[in-house]
N, C-alpha and C positions, 0 to 999 in steps of 0.2 A: 504700137501704141504713137499715134499722130501727134505733132507739136501742140496742136490745140489743146488734147485730151492730155497730155502732161502739165499743160500751164494750167487749166482749171481743175486737176486732181482728178479723184476717184469717186463714185456716186455707189455708195454702200446701202441704200434702199432708204426707206423715210423713217420716219420717228412720231410719233403724236405726244403731244404737250396733254398730262393727265392735269385731274384737277387739282392736284396740289403744285401743279408747275414742274412735277417732274417728267425727262424723256428716258429712254431707252437706246443706248446706242449700240447698233447692230453687231451682233458677236464678232462678224468677219471683220469689222474694223477693229473690235476689242483686240483682237488675236493679232491682225497685220501691225496695230501700233504698242503692243503692249500694254494697253491699258487694263489694270488689275484692278481688284475692290481695293478701296482706299485711295486710288491714284488722286491728286489734284490736278483739277482740271480749270483753268481761269477762260472766262468768257467775254469774248469782245464783240461790241456793235460793229460789224464793216461799216467802215466809212463811205464807200461808194455804193453799198447795195442795200436792201432792206434782208439782212442774214446778220446770223452768228457765226463767231467763230470759236472754235474750241484750242487751245492750246495747253498741254502741261504746264505745271507750273515748273517742271526742270526744263522744259526747253525754251520757255520764255528767262528763267534766269541764267541758261548759257548763252542765251541770242545777247542778253544785258550786259554781261558778263565780257564776251566778246568785243560789244560794240565799245565798252566804256574802253578795254586794251586798246583797241584800233585807235579812238580819239585820243586815248595819252600820248600814240604813238605819233599821230599826226601832230599832235600840240608839240611833241619833241622837236619833232621834222620843222615846222615852223618855226620855233626858238633859237633852233640852229642856223636856218637861214637868216634869219634876222641879225643874229649876232654875227654871221661871217659878212655881210653887207654891212656893218658897222664900221669893221675893219678896215 
């Protein structure tokens, strides 16, 4: 797989929006990503493109948890640095 393909991800095919606003996620994508009936997906508007991004709620939760942990560690480092400069 080329570098550009890795960056862009994988295309699983197409989906059509129904009259009720529903779409079907292709079976291959559901299998590869472990999406089962009842999996909660968050839907985001892509900021720089006219498109949507779907992420599982668990993925977003894990991302936010990791970000908060890293920010807390960064804050601790900044505070320790400021304290040592005051001495």
